[in-house]
N, C-alpha and C positions, 0 to 999 in steps of 0.2 A: 084946284087950289094947291099950291106948293106950300108945305109946312116945313119950316127949318127947325131942326133940333140941335141943341148945343149940349155937349157932354161936359160936365163940370166936376171938379174933384171936391171931396169933402175933407181933405187932409187937415186944413186948419181947424175945422169943426171937431174932428177926431182928436187932434192934439189938445184942444181946449177941454174936451170932455175927460181926457185922461190926465190933465194937469201937466202936460209936457210942452216944451218950447221948440221953436224952430231950431235953436242952437242944439238942443238935445237930438233932434232928428238928423241934423248935419253930422254930428259925431257918430250916431248909431249907423247911419247909412254910409259913412266915410265918403261923403260927397262935398260939394261946395254949397255955400250959403245961397249963391245965385240959383242953383238948381232947386233947392228947397223953397226959395221964394217963388219960383215959377210954379211949383206944385201947389203951394198954398194960395197963391194969387190967381190961379187959373190962367196963366199966360203961357203955359207950355204948349208946344205944337205936336208933341208925340211922346209916348211913354213905352218903355220896353217891358215885356212880361216879367223879366227878372226884377225890375223896379217895383212892379205891382206886388210880386211875391214878397219882396223885402218889406214893403209898407204893410202888407197884411200881417206878416209875422211880428213886426215891431209894434203895430197898433192893435194887435189882437182883433182883427176884423176880417171880413170877406171882401172879395173884389166888388161885390154889390154895395158894400158899405162905403167904399172909396169914391164911388161915382154917382152922380145924379144926372138925369136927362131933363132938359128944360126946353120948352117951345119958344 
């Protein structure tokens, strides 16, 4: 039986927990609102290691906190 796993980001959850907004993340990452929306809405198709590092530093978390795996 084939099991399909989906990797999802917890960026919106982490922002909520820290009392931060998407706008704050756009400014801190010096990126576009479109990019942050994709991160928060789980519609991105790829992510660079540099972006993961930035998110971890800004949100004070580990890469393991940024992602969840769902069946």
